[in-house]
Structures are given as C-alpha cells and as structure tokens.
N, C-alpha and C positions, 0 to 999 in steps of 0.2 A: 485782761481778767482771765484769758482762759489759763496763763502760763503760771496764775498764782500757787494755786495747791500746788503745781510740779516745784517751786520754790520752796513754800514754805515745808511742804514734806523732805528735799535735799536737807533744808537747813537742818530737822530735825534729825536725819541721819547721818549728818557730819557733828553733831551735838552728842549724839548716843555712840558713834566713832571716837570720840574724844573721849568719851567714859572708858568706852572699851580699850582703849589705848593708853590707860593708865591715868587720865587726869582724875584727880579727885571732884566729887559733885560740885563744890562752892564757886572754886575758879572756871568750872566749865559752865554752869550758868550765869555768872557775872560777866565773863566773857560774850556768850553766847547774847544775853540781855542788852549789852554796851553795845555790840556790832548788830544787833536789830534797832535800839534805840536810836542809833546814832545814823544808821541810812536813813531809819522816815525821818528823820530830823533835817536832815541835808537834803532829802529828796522836797521836801515844805519850805526851804527855805534856802536854796540854792539862789544866790545873786545874779547868778549868769541868764535865769530865765528872762531876766527884766530886758537883756539886750538880743533878744529873740525875735526876729521878724514876725510882724504880725499882720495876716494879708487874710481879706476876705474869700471865705472859702467858693472853689468853682462848684456847679452844677454838676450830681452824677452823672456819668453818660449813659445812656439808654444800655449800651451793651458791655457797663462794665461788670466782673465777675467777683463774688468774693471768695477768699479762701476758707477752708473748712477751719473750723474751731481747733482742732486738731495740727495741722500746717501751722498758722497763725502762732500758737503756743510751741511749736518747734522750732518757727523760727525765731522766738523771741527769746530762747535760750541762748542764742549765740551775738555777744560774744560774751556779756556777762557773765549769766547764771553757769555756763559752761568754764569759764574762765575761772570763778571763784571756786567751782568744783575739782578743776585740776590743781590749784593750788592744796586744797585742803587735803586733796588726797596723797601731796608729795610731802607734806609736814605732821599729816596726823599721827605716824609712830613717833619723830622724834620730837615735835612740839604738840601736842593735844591740845593745850590750851589754847591755840594761837589757830586750829583748824575747827575748833568751836566757835572761836570770834570768826571766822570766814563762814561757819555755818549761819552765827544769827545775821548776818551780810547781807548773807543769800534768805533767811527768812523776810529780814528787813525789805529787800525787794518785793517779796511777795507781798506783804502787809502794805507798803507804799502803792504797787499796784490796785489791789482792792481799792485803799481808799479814796485813788484816783479816778479809780472806773464808777466808782457811786456818786461822781461831781462830773463826769463827761459826758458830754453832748452825745446819744446813740444815733443822732443821724449826720454825726461827722465820719470821714472816711480819710486813710491815708494810705497815698500809694508808696509802698516802701521803697521803690527804687527811685522815685524822684523827689519825695516828701511831699507833695502837691497836697491839698486839703481840699475833700470835696464833700460837699452836703447833700442828701437825697431828699 
C-alpha cells in the first residue's frame, strides 16, 4: 500500500515525459491507459495464482519487528518499478509512446496494489526473506 503513490506518480511522470519528448496526446494517453488497464486486468486474472501453495499462517513471534512504511515502500520498488522506469528512461526519446505505455504499466502496478490492499487481511505479515506468512 505504501508504494502505490510512488508508482502512480512515476507512471504519470513517464506519461508527461512522453508528451515532452514529442508524442501526441491521443497516442500517449491511449498507450498509458492501455498499459494500466492491461496490468490491473492481468493482476486480477493471473491463472498462476491458482497454483500457489496455500498454508495456514503461523503466529507472529513476540520479538518480530515490522519495517517502517518508508522501508517497506522502497523495498517494494525493486525490481518491478525500478525496472520499468529504467526501460522508460531508455526509450522516452526514441519511442515516447512506448515510454507512455511503460508509465501506464507502472501506474497499473499502483492501482492493483491499492485494490489488493483494500481486500487484504491487515493482521497478516510476510517475511520477505522466507515468504512465511504470520498472523498477529
């Protein structure tokens, strides 16, 4: 949830960068919207999620620490958001519409994250190193 505003702002920044690099408004907006819609649709309809192992959450250890929201957001930027931004930076001048598409995908990551966070159980915690799920 903490990384969603960063992803939305980066997506909009790449849309603006595409416009400044010479893309016409209609093409840039269509690419941006398509990228955002595609990613949100894919995130909610990914058939691979049916094959993920489901386990009962373990009790949260008494000595467990939770990272600050800033550290959680920064850790969530890698590799997806950072990778998309690097690709957008590479193509913004030669292919500004592609940069807008990548910006839309970045914004779609943010939208999908917000939608998923609204339905997530706030008592669940995941250890990022082991993938173990804990319940408070």
